[in-house]
C-alpha positions, 0 to 999 in steps of 0.5 A: 500499500505505502508504495502504491501511494495508498497508505498514510504516508506518501512515498518519495520515489523511488522507494522501497516498503518497509518502516522498521528493521534490524540489522548489523552496523557496518560502518560506525559513526564518527563519534563511536557511539555505534560501533561496527558490528552492532546489532541494531533496530530502527525505523525509517521509511523504505527498510526493505533493502540491504544497506541503508544510511541513517543517523546513528541516534536512530539505531537502537542496540538489539538485546543479546536475547532477542531474535531479529524477527522480533527486533524488526517488528518493535516499533509499528506493530506495538505502537499500532495495536496500543492506538488500536485498543486505546481508541476502540474505547473497550473496557475490561469484560468487553470483546475484542475480534482480532482477525489474523490474530497469528501476525505479529500486530495480532499477537501484541494486540491479543496481549495488550488487550488481555492486560485491560481485561478485554476479551479476545476472539481471534481468527487464524488460518491453521489449526496449530496457531491456535494454542499459541493464541490461546497461551497469549490470552485469546479466549476464543480462536477460530480457524476462519479456513475451516469454521464460519466465524458467524456460526462459531461465535454465537455458538461459543460465546453467546453473550459476546457483543462485538464493536 
């Protein structure tokens, strides 16, 4: 959507997609604050490329135990999930439906909603994803490839009212 000009931020072409990433510093900064070989995470426009030149102040060292696939999603998904939950106005005991629940965004949203006492229903496309989301706190997980969500939700959670 970004590259096609259909996102909230218009690309300055030519541009690649992507807003967040992680990588290894090839050449450190002149002040020596970010050294060559350091794993860092960062946010910028057009991160889907092999090399980027960015200000040292925007590079955040990645903790040793954090895998790349987590570090490269540490900005946009958590903030989007937080903003969505806050904007929804949902209160403890109310229901939130998250489609694509097994996505990075979905996993963040499930955990944030549960921390506020919000009940969560989520959709997935593979049965093995159900247990993962239930462990994160989802109250109901529906495989939208094999189950009809319109039927499952009323059957399993008859008092659920979704916004």
